[in-house]
MARVEX-762598 format. One record per atom (N, C-alpha, C, CB): x, z, y. Coordinates in pm, whole numbers, plus 50000, padded with zeros to 5 digits. Atoms other than C-alpha are relative to their C-alpha. Glycine has a CB too. Layout:
<atoms>
XZY/...
</atoms>
This chain:
<atoms>
499734988250083/150974665478158/499625012650077/501505000549957/500474987849934/149404698978237/501135010250006/498785005949927/498934990349983/151884724078380/499515012150074/501184993950072/500344987649931/151854759278519/500594999750140/500525012349922/499444999949864/152234760878899/501005011250015/498895001650104/498974990049975/155264779879025/499445012050072/501144994050080/500274987549929/155094815879140/498545004349990/500374998750146/501374995650021/151634821478996/499895005849861/498994988450019/500304994650133/150214840878705/498814992249945/499715015450005/501125006650065/148004822578460/499825006549864/500234984649987/500284994250131/146334838578160/499064990549927/499395014350012/500815009250078/145084813477904/500355001749854/500224985350045/499824998550144/144734822877539/501375005949968/499834986549930/498764993250033/147764845577552/501214995250076/500254998649859/498875004749922/150004825277783/500075007950129/499894985050029/499834991949879/151424846978064/501374996950054/499825015449972/498715004949953/154164830278263/500095001150150/500224985449956/499804998849857/155574836778608/501234992450044/500125014750041/498845005449933/157824816778831/500694988749927/500955010750024/499345010850074/158554788578587/498954989849960/500745005549876/500875010750045/156974754978525/500264997649853/500224987050083/499845001650144/156424753878150/498834991849946/500085013849927/501055008550054/154504725977982/499265007249889/500594986949948/500814993750103/151644737977766/499744990649883/498695004950059/500295009650106/151624706877550/501224991249974/498774991350037/498905008950036/153984683777368/499594991949879/501315008149972/500175008450118/153744654277132/501324999649925/499534985550039/498784998850078/156214656276849/500834987250003/499675003549857/499245012449988/157154619576886/500834999950128/499064988049999/499264999349874/158374628477237/500995011650003/499035001250116/499124988450004/160214660077134/501454995549988/499635009349883/498595003749995/163944657877208/500685001549865/500725008350103/499334996950127/164884672376869/499164996049880/500335014849993/500675002650127/164014665676508/500445010749900/500324985649947/499614990750106/164014687776201/501064993549911/498775004549917/498985005050091/166804684675948/499945007949871/501415000750063/500064993550131/167124693075580/501065010749984/500154989749890/498884990850023/170464710875602/500575004950133/501104993149918/499264994449887/172254733675846/501484996749983/499785015550012/498555002350016/176014729875917/500565008249884/500745003650129/499454993750120/178054738475610/500685013350029/500994990649933/499294987649967/179964765875794/499095010750058/501124997150097/500944990449943/176814783675913/499425008749889/498864992950078/500404991150109/176194814075692/498805008950034/501175008649961/501094991149959/173594833475895/498654993049983/500195004550147/501335005950023/169974827375794/499334996250131/499125009749924/500685003049874/168744829276153/500494986950058/500215011450100/499465012349945/171094801676266/499664988049913/501505001150017/500365011050090/170444780375958/498594994950028/500125004449854/501395004049978/166694780476014/499794994450140/499065011949977/500205004549862/166874776776391/500644986350024/500585010250098/499385013249989/169274747176362/499164989649928/501445000249943/500805009650077/167214730276092/498684996850069/499735005349860/501295002149934/164004734776291/500144994150140/499255013050007/499805006449870/165574721076610/499895009350119/499044989250015/500074990449890/165654752976818/501335001650073/499555013549948/498694997849941/169404755976876/500984989749946/500505014349970/498925008650047/172624735976843/501295007950006/500114986950085/498754992650005/175934751076737/501114992050067/500385003449854/498895006549932/178794742576974/501345004049939/499975003550148/498814994650066/181444764676812/499615013849949/501265000650098/500304986650053/181654798576639/499585009350114/501215005849924/500464990349902/179574823176840/499434994050127/501095008950036/500525006649879/178354797177095/498944989849959/501154993150081/501135008750035/174954779877075/499314995150127/499005007449909/500875005349894/172904757377302/498555001649956/500334985050031/501434998650028/169164763577325/499304987050036/499395012050078/500705012649984/167114731877279/498565002850044/500024991849867/501324997549942/163534726877412/499155010549929/499234987450004/500804990050071/161784746777138/500635013850011/499844996149852/499314987249991/164434774077143/499915006250137/501444998349962/500104994949863/164314776977520/498615005750026/500324989050101/501364994649982/160544781777506/499895014049941/498964990749933/500034986750061/160984811077266/500795009850086/500574999649857/499164991349918/163784825477479/499265004250127/501314992950035/500734996849877/161614823477792/498795008949973/499554987150069/501104991050035/158694840077612/500535014349984/499314995349869/499384986850016/160974868977512/500365005650137/501264999349909/499634995749865/162284870477869/498795005250076/500634988350078/501194995749926/158744872978006/499445013249948/498934989249993/500434987250057/157794900977767/500865011350058/500104999949845/499094989749948/160874920477875/499775002150150/501464996249974/500224999049855/160264912578244/498785008650031/499844986050062/501234992449975/156734926378229/500215014849975/498864994849913/499784985950032/157894958578065/500985006650096/500495001449857/499074994449902/160804963378306/499305002050136/501234990950016/500754998449875/158454958078601/499095012349995/499174987550029/500874988350014/156174985178462/500755013150027/499405000449860/499224987949972/159015010378498/500774998550131/500975003149882/499515001549862/159704999178856/501354993050011/500095013350064/498795007949988/162604976178781/499804988650100/500424994549865/500035011249906/163424950779053/500984989449950/500375004650145/499165010450059/164754917378928/500954994050103/499124989049940/499005006949919/167934902379069/500834991149908/500905010150076/499145008950080/170644878378952/501425001350054/499504985150005/498644996949958/174294888678969/500974989249954/500435013849946/499015010350031/177444867578950/500585001949860/501125000150104/499324999550130/179124858978620/501515001050017/499654987649918/498564999849974/182594855178774/500335012450083/500454987050074/499714987149940/184074889078862/501455000950047/499695011349901/498614997949957/187164897879070/500705010549914/500045004250147/499204990950084/189914915078874/499975014350055/501454995049990/499914986949937/189994943979125/498855009249961/500044998650151/501154991750040/186504955779025/500255006449864/498694991649997/499754995050136/187554959478661/501195009449996/500224988349904/498894990649990/190794976278757/499525013550054/501104994250090/500504987649941/188835001878960/499385009249895/498964996950108/500604991850106/187025013478644/500945002049881/498714993549953/499044998650109/190095010778420/499704991249881/500045014049955/500405007950116/188454984678200/500684986349994/498514998149999/499295012850006/190654954778289/500934999649877/500824997750129/499074999450114/193144965978023/499375006349876/501235007850038/500524992650115/190924987577800/498884992849925/499515013350045/501115006950066/188004964177723/500534987749928/498884996150101/499305010450074/189344942277445/499214987049986/500355005049864/500795012250013/186454917077448/499894992450132/498615003349948/500135005949868/186924908077816/500714986450007/500555009550106/499405013049974/187484871077889/500655000350139/498944988549990/499265000049874/190154867578160/500474985750030/501205009849995/499565013449963/191104836378356/500655000350138/498814990350000/499335001549872/193164824378652/499584987050065/501535000549982/500275012449929/192474798978923/501334993250035/499155002550127/498795007849969/194944773479063/500955007350093/499614986750062/499154991849913/196254799479311/500515012549929/499245003950126/499524989050084/197054823179024/499255013150023/501465002250024/500844988149986/194244847379118/499255002349870/499014998450120/500584996650130/192744865778821/498545004550014/500825011049932/501424996850003/189074869778730/499615004049858/499144988050049/500614997450131/186884881778446/498654993149995/499855015449973/501385004450024/183804865678298/499195012249960/499934988749889/500774987750016/181074891778302/499635003149856/498774999350082/500394994950132/180904910577973/498855009850014/501205006749929/501054990749959/178634935878144/500105000750152/500165014449931/500045001449855/177784942478509/500055013150078/498764992850038/499824987649922/178514978578604/500964998050117/500525011249909/499005002349896/181504965978804/499464991750117/501204993049941/500615007849892/179194943879012/498845007650065/499504986449947/501194993449945/175974963879049/500345012750076/499035003249888/499704987149936/177644996779147/500504998450144/501055007549918/499625002049860/179534984779457/498914993350082/501264991950008/501145005949929/176474964079545/499035010950046/499284989849911/500914989049965/174304995479536/500575008450114/499745008849878/499364992349894/176835012279765/499604994950140/501534999449984/500395006049872/175744988480042/498635004750047/500004984849990/501394997249967/172155000680030/499585014649980/499114991349919/500314985850022/172285037479929/500795008450099/500325004249853/499324990549910/173035063380193/499385013849993/499974994850144/500724987449997/170375090380160/499245002149870/499035000550119/500854997050117/168415107979886/498664992950009/499785015149989/501275007349984/165425089580033/500084985949941/499634999150149/499825013450058/166885057179894/499935000149848/501324994250044/499984998550146/166685070479537/498715006449952/501225008549956/499325008650098/165695065879265/499604985350019/499665004649857/500435013850014/165665028579212/500674994049877/500334991750127/499475006850119/166295004778923/499984985050024/499175003649872/499895014649986/167424968478918/500424994049867/501014996250113/499665006550126/167664944078628/500174985150021/498915002749894/499795014449995/168624908478553/499984994249859/501344996750070/499765007850121/168704881678283/501214991350032/498734991349955/498755006149959/172264868978284/500864996949878/500775009250097/499035003250105/174854851778067/501095010549995/500614986150022/498894991050023/177414875277919/501034992849913/499525013349934/498915006350074/180794865577776/500865010949938/500854990950093/499194990150070/182614885977513/500814993249890/499115011349941/499105006050099/185614876377300/499835007149866/501475000750048/500324993450126/183954888376980/500864994349887/498514998349967/499245004350118/186154887276670/499024995749891/500925011549949/501025003450100/183064887376447/499014990450063/499275012849948/500945009849945/180964856276505/499354992049887/500714990650099/500635006650115/179264848876173/498555004149983/500775003249874/501384995350010/175834863276253/499034991250077/499905014150051/500875009149927/174364832776426/499815004850143/498654998849931/500234996049861/172714840676758/499845015250013/498754993150055/500074985449994/172654877776668/501295006250055/499715005749863/498764995149940/176284881576779/500794988050049/500845008449899/499355011849946/177744855677014/501105003450098/498994991450067/498974998749897/180654850277247/499434997150138/501194990649971/500765002349878/178254837277510/498535002449967/500234985650058/501394996650032/174734851377522/499295004950126/499945010849889/500814995449887/171884861177754/499565014349974/498774990650023/500404986150012/171254897877814/499135004150118/501235009249990/500684992749893/168734917678010/500725013150015/498475002049969/499424987049975/170614946278168/499365006050124/501544999150016/500634992449892/168874972178383/500885012050031/498555004549961/499224988549954/170684998678589/499115008750089/501294995450076/500804990849920/169015029578730/500905009750074/498995007749911/499214991849909/170255051979013/499185012250040/500454991850125/500774987649988/169255088679055/500765010650079/499665005449862/499414988849926/169825120279255/500405011549909/499025005050106/499754988550088/169945143578954/499904995949854/499025011350030/500115002250145/170275145878578/498545000549958/500835010449922/501414998850036/166645156678556/499254987150030/499365011650075/500665012549964/165515125378738/500404988849905/500334996250145/499545010050097/167665103578510/499325002249866/501535000749984/500624997050129/166285121178200/498554995149995/500065015049973/501405004449996/162705114178308/499894984849995/499335005250126/500045014850001/163415077478376/500454994749864/500904994250112/499485003950131/165345074678050/498884999749895/501115009649955/501124999650094/162245084777853/499014988750026/499285013550009/500865011549968/160205058578039/500614987149947/499774999050152/499325011950051/162815032677943/499884998949848/501485000250041/500184999950145/162635043077577/498624994549963/500185014449943/501375004650027/158865037677581/499854985250029/498995008150082/500075014249965/159255003977753/500684991449894/500654997550137/499305007450104/161774992577493/499174999249871/501365006649971/500845000250121/159485002477208/498844990450015/499475014149969/501075009849976/156714981877369/500534985749988/499375002150139/499405013350014/159054951877389/500104996149854/501394999750066/499835003350141/159854953577019/498664998249930/500825010849930/501345001550058/156194958176930/499444986350035/499065011150051/500555012949956/155184927577134/500754988249939/500034999150152/499215010750061/157984907076977/499925000149848/501445001250043/500255000250144/156734914976626/500915008749917/500104986449952/499014992050073/159474939976534/499765014950012/501384996850049/500264985849977/157804973076619/500095008549875/498665001650061/500044992150123/157334984376260/501385002049939/499104993549899/498674999550063/160984977876169/501085005750092/500414986149956/499004996049901/162704991476483/499955014950027/499804992350130/499884985549985/163955027176521/500895003550119/500565006349872/499124993949901/165305046876815/501095007449923/499225009850096/498884995250081/168765055776685/501005007750085/500694988349929/499004991949931/171095083576795/501394994849966/499875015049961/498645004850018/174655071576847/500965008650081/500134985050041/499014992049927/177865087476970/500434992850126/501225003049911/499375006549887/179635080877297/499255000650130/500234986249968/500684998849872/177205091077570/500915006250104/498735008349985/499144994849894/179025096777899/499445012950057/500164989750110/500634989049928/176515121378038/499295009849907/499014994550100/500714991550096/175105136477722/500674998749864/498504996249992/499395000150133/175945142977358/499814986549931/499405011049914/500325012550068/174265110777242/499744988750099/498795001949909/500625011849943/173685075577356/498954995649899/501064988450030/501055004350092/170845056477194/500054984949980/498615004150053/500165014150036/170445023277018/498604997949948/501064995649894/501225003850071/167405004876895/500444991149887/498964992850095/499545006950119/168074993876541/498814994749921/500865009349913/501065006450076/165914969376346/500454998149856/499604986350064/499645000950141/165924971175967/500074985449955/498995007649914/499825013550055/167314939175814/501274999749918/500054989450113/498815001550084/169744929975538/501104992450073/499644992949870/499005007549923/171474907775795/500725008950100/499344988450073/499394991049902/172434938176002/501425003749965/499175012350012/498594996150017/176004949876053/500185015150001/500844993850109/499924985549989/175164986876084/499275006949886/499435004550134/500744991250090/174075014975855/499405011250086/500925005849887/500654989049930/171525038976001/499325008949897/498984994850106/500624990350090/170005070175846/498665003950061/500935012649978/501364999249946/166235071575888/499315013149968/499174988749949/500984989550025/163765099875928/498634993650002/500115011750105/501305006450007/160425086075811/498925008050072/499594997949857/500984991649931/158605115175975/500004997450149/500285014749972/499885000749854/159915111276330/500174985950054/501175008350046/499735013749957/160605073676340/501244999250088/498804994450074/498705000849934/164115080676466/501064998849892/500255012450092/498925001850096/167475074376304/501315004750063/500114985249956/498664996349957/171135084076326/500964989349952/500405014249946/499025010150036/173925058576333/501035005849902/500704994550125/499014995850100/176445060176045/501225006850064/500454988049918/498784994949936/179255067676296/499905014950037/500304991750126/500114985949962/177855102076383/499325008449894/499265001350130/500764993050103/176185111776055/500735012849956/499754990849880/499274988150043/178985136975976/499665012150088/501514997450005/500334989049910/178125157776284/498495002050016/500634997650136/501464998849989/174375151176260/499384995749866/499444991350119/500445004050134/173455151075887/498505000849978/500685008649898/501454999050012/169775159275946/499344993850123/499555014849982/500735005949888/167095144876173/500195008750125/498504998549967/499794992149879/167915155476532/498725005150064/500764991950100/501274995349943/164225159976608/499325010649914/499064988450020/500754990750084/162675177076307/500845006849894/498884992749933/499134993950099/165655185876088/499794994849860/499795014650001/500305005450132/164315164875801/501134991849941/498774991650007/498985007950071/166275144975545/500054985850053/499714999949849/499785013549951/167715110975636/500354990649885/501114999850106/499775009950104/167815079275425/500774988250057/498664995349937/499235011249945/170485052075476/499324986549979/501394999749937/500545013650005/169345016575553/500914990950082/498534999550053/499255009949924/170984984675678/499174995450118/500414988049911/500765003449880/170034974776034/500874992250098/499465012750066/499335007249892/170894953276336/499635006450133/499624984949999/500264994449867/171254967476685/499354989450088/501325005150064/500735009549916/168694950276909/499865004850144/498634997449941/500034995049863/169014971977220/500805012850008/498555002450047/499304987349984/170945001077365/499775005450141/501514998549972/500184993449871/170585026177648/501015011450011/498545005350017/498964990049977/173155049677803/499715008050126/501384993450008/499944992049879/173245078478046/501444999550050/499515014949975/498645002349952/176275067878247/500545011650082/500044987450083/499574989049915/176355098478468/500654994950127/500965008949924/499315003949877/178885094678752/501244991649972/500385012350079/498795007450038/181475073878565/500284988450095/499874994849858/499795011849916/180955042278771/499795003050148/499064988949956/500174996449859/179655057979089/501265006750055/498785009450017/498754993949956/182865078579105/501094989450024/500495010249897/498995010549988/185005047379055/499864992350131/499924990449882/500245007849878/183385030479356/499525008750116/498984989149971/500414990749895/182615061679561/498554997850044/500934998750121/501435001849973/178865055979533/499365013850014/499314991849886/500564986849973/177325086879697/498754998850086/501045008950068/501154999249910/174225097779887/500035013650069/498654997949923/500144987349930/173475125080141/498735006949951/499974998050154/501184992650046/171155151679999/499225005550119/500415011549904/500874994949894/168455170180197/500755008850100/498865007949940/499194991649911/171145193280343/501114992250069/500615011549921/498995008349937/173315164080451/501324999649927/500235004550136/498764999850077/175965169280180/500114987449913/500085012749912/499755011650084/177535139879999/499955003849852/501364993650034/500124997650143/176595138579630/500204986849924/498615006249965/499835012450078/177545113379357/498664995349943/501015002149886/501205005850061/174805089979242/500165000249848/499764985450051/500014999450146/173875094378875/499334987349947/499265012949948/500455013250045/173365062378676/499624999749853/501084989850026/500325003250139/171835049178356/500034984949984/498615005749960/500065014550025/172015014678192/499254997449870/501444993849994/500965003050106/169684997177948/500094985049968/498545004150044/499765014150032/170444964677762/499224995049880/501444997949975/500595007250114/168664939877536/500574985850002/498414999850008/499565013950014/170214907377410/498844991449957/501164998949900/501165008350032/167544880277416/500204991749875/499684990950117/499725007850120/169194857877160/500085008949876/501304992350016/499904990650113/169934888076940/498615004049953/500805012550040/501374996750036/166254897576951/499324988149932/499205004250124/500565012150059/165244861676874/500524997949859/500314987850086/499415001750132/167664859276582/499545010449901/501495000350009/500474989350088/166574892676442/498574997449956/500095013650069/501385003350036/162934881776453/499974989549889/499224994850123/499935010250105/163864851276245/500465006249868/500964988650041/499504993650121/165834872375997/498925008549932/501215008750033/500954990350055/163064898075953/498694993549958/499735010950101/501375004950019/159914876875969/499894986649929/499344999050133/500085013050066/160844843475809/499685001649851/501314992350018/500265000050145/159844834075453/500754988349937/498474999149970/499275010550071/161024808875194/499754986150057/499645000249854/500345013049944/159354780375383/500614997650137/498524998550009/499455001849866/160834787075724/499725011750090/499454987550062/500184989849898/160334806176046/498535004050010/500514995050136/501364995249975/157244827576113/500035007550132/499475009449882/499914993749868/156984834676486/498855009550026/500034989450107/501084991749946/155024864076624/499304992250112/500545013850054/500785008549910/152274850176843/500475000650145/498555003849994/499674998749858/153554863677174/501284992850040/500115014550036/498765006849965/156944846777153/500154986449933/501185008849963/499955013150063/156084815176959/500124989050106/498744997749913/499845010649899/157034782477134/498674993850041/500914989249948/501375004449975/153424770477106/499075008849920/499814984949964/500984991950073/150264787676990/499404992349882/498895004550094/500665008350101/148874758476786/500874987949969/498584995650048/499345012350045/150544731076582/498914990749947/501105003049890/501035009850037/148094702076572/500634989149914/499324993950127/499495010350091/148624678376281/498904990049972/500525006449867/500975010750029/146834645176253/500454992649875/499874990250120/499735007150125/146624628875911/499264986750003/499565008549875/500615013249992/146024591575933/499364996249867/501034989450040/500705004550120/143554576675687/499854984949998/498635006549990/500235014550010/142154542675609/499574994150134/498954997049894/500405004449866/140684540475958/500765008250103/498465001450020/499334992549894/141874553376295/499155011550051/500364990750115/500924989649956/139074579076312/500725013450023/498895001849897/499334987149988/141364609276255/500925000350122/500805002949874/499115000549885/143844597876520/499205001050130/500844987049999/500854999149881/141074592876776/499495014250019/498834990249989/500524986449992/139644626976694/501105009850038/499375004149867/498884991349965/143074643576711/500354998650148/501224996849913/499745002149857/143624627777054/499005007550085/499954985050033/501034992949924/140334641977174/500225015149994/498594996549947/499754985650016/141134676577033/501215004250083/500235003549851/498784997249924/144624675677189/499685001150149/501064989149977/500364999849858/143224667277533/499115011950033/499294987050038/500914988749978/140534693877497/500775013350003/498915000349891/499204987750003/143054720877406/500825001450128/500935000149877/499244999749875/145214711577704/499105004250116/500644986450028/500944997049890/142204712777936/499645014750003/498734991649986/500384985950007/141404748077816/501215009449993/499105002349880/498834991449985/144964760877853/500635004749872/499645011650079/499404995950127/145964762877487/501354992849984/499054996749879/498685005950025/149684757277419/499984993049866/501125010750005/500155007650123/149784729577161/501144990149983/498654992749997/499065010350042/152434708976982/499264990949903/501295006249935/500745009550084/150884677476832/500994991849919/499084990750086/499215008350088/152584662076531/499274986649985/500235006849860/500645013249997/151554626376609/500894989449934/499674995850144/499075009450063/154354610876401/499324991949890/501195007549943/500435008250113/153784582976151/500795004549879/500214984650028/499294994050113/154834604575858/498995004849896/500905011850046/500874995550108/153444616175524/499495014150030/500744999749865/500584986849978/151174646775521/500935011049950/498645001049929/499114989850055/153594665975301/501195002950090/500504995949864/498884998349908/156454660175544/499575007850123/500584986450040/500514992949882/154344671975836/499755014749970/498704993450050/500284985950036/153244703475655/501295007849982/499155000749872/498724993350021/156814711775550/500695002950133/500914991549911/499384997849869/158074707375905/499265010750079/500034986850080/500784989649931/155214728676039/500375013849949/498504997549981/499594987150056/156184756675801/501395003950049/499984999449846/498634997349954/159844753575906/500005004350146/500894987649980/500034997149856/159054753976280/499325013250028/499294988750076/500534986449998/156804784176233/498995003650107/501095009050010/501034997149900/154084780976500/498855007449932/499494986950069/500944991050067/151404807476430/498784993449936/499525010050097/501215006450052/148404784076379/500234985149980/498815002450094/499945014450027/148244749776217/498594994549993/500774997249867/501335006049993/145234728076297/500104985649951/499435000750145/499905013250062/144774697576074/498724992150026/500255001249848/501115009449980/142574668276175/500234988249908/499904995450151/499895011050098/141974643575893/498614994349975/500645005049866/501305005750034/139234620675770/499225009549909/500174986349932/500664990550091/138504646475500/499395011750077/501005005149896/500544988649925/138124675375745/498824995850088/501095006450085/501115004949915/135974654375976/498744998149916/500394986650069/501155002050089/133744644875683/499365013249960/500434992349874/500514986850036/133414681975601/499465007550121/501085008249934/500644994349882/132324688875957/500885008450089/498885008149958/499164992049912/135384703376129/501484997249982/499745014549978/498555001250009/139114709976122/500545011649918/500654999750142/499404989550083/141364729575885/500975008250083/500734993849878/499154990949923/142924759876055/500715009349903/499175008150104/499204991950091/145784777575872/500895009450080/500864991049907/499124990249936/147564809375975/501354999649930/499395014449995/498665001450058/151314805375925/500435012649927/501024996650109/499524987450056/151924842175851/499415002849862/499675011550094/500684996650125/149364846175572/499744988149911/498715006750030/500345011950076/148784810275463/498514998249980/500675000549870/501445000950016/145034816275483/499444988550084/499335013250040/500605011649934/142974785375571/498485001250004/500414987149930/501455000749992/139434779375684/499614987550077/499415012750068/500535011549930/137304750575804/499275004950124/499064991649909/500614995849873/136374754676169/499174988550055/501105004450103/500835010549940/133414734776304/500474996550140/498545004350004/499595004449867/134094714576617/499435009050109/499564985650024/500664991949896/131624735576815/500595013950012/498525001149970/499454986450000/133504767676723/501525000250023/499685006849869/498545000749998/137094755676768/500615008650112/500454985650016/499414992749888/137864769377115/499765015049988/499464994950131/500304985750017/136124802377044/500885006149891/498515002049966/499174995050110/138034806076716/501465001350042/499894990649878/498624999249954/141384798176875/500185011450099/500424986850064/499904989149902/140674822477159/500095013449931/498814999850096/499974987450071/140054850276913/501295002049920/498815000949907/498784999250080/143254841976722/501265000650084/500084988249909/498785000249922/145704837777011/499915008750124/500334985850041/
</atoms>
């Protein structure tokens, strides 16, 4: 089986993976999961229904899901998109602990005030928290390495499990009690420096949503509650499955959250009229100011040798929430429709057996050829009816479907269908790799 070597970059027809061995091919008869006709009766969210039926996730309990092989591939694609964009704004990746000492949360006053915090005790009656967020860990850590203004600015991020005792847990993977989040924290000498970095983060987030297929539906949204400024910001994606109401300015591509519309009834940028729409929060960013640096005495010496508080910002994206929102927004009546950059595979190869074994032999050759040229391919090599294979392909939602049958061979090629549009064309054997390269 062809795999990607560790700690290397490989670019092949859109695949861009670092630091992880990820198979570029899979036969459906060997796939751990199978599709199913029905989702669990208690699952009301469309994203979870489709992802469970297609074999991407498994529901363990309300708000808790396991990611199966196909789902993990999508999750890792989203992670890599985010990683690339965070690296572009000088983020340094790390991995912080999930188990937090009680004293850290007491220092910020959130041990008693954060109502979603999971708390636990060990056998010696010592108390801990499961990380709902990581300001209480990253801030004292930064204290070990910051002493002078020359050490600033810097930004660090991670992909880490978060745990929150959410009361609402009926939105599938869009709102969970256990979930994976990318959280980035930035550290600055001044408000001006934070403001400049904040704008870079906004641009990076917009690129993430664009690459994940949600750029047209996602708005930078003004929200209340900023520690260091009048507003914090959310990124809200328009969807009927959303739990929020935002008020849009079609001119500026910004919005205002329902919670602050009374104090901000017009567009904060151009003063234009706002239109209410239903949306789901897919990211958020905050200017934290000195709230956490003060709690942990995180300071630096300025050019005159005076101690000054470090100014902080934080920037979060839930990977599962982004994945679930993509399913909600982009799916159709047949199933999931993955954007190409985060699809589990680029091509779904389907072999249709005929009176002879010619189609199977040809599909085997095509499969091996695609692997050799670095194309991510899932081959439906099952002994199943054509209609069943096509229905499962629509449900799974891989961007391109390539059908090898006796009929297509007789016509001089293979049938290539785009999942998003349903458009099909016959591709000659000699043009297959070139056609796939142009499409993926």
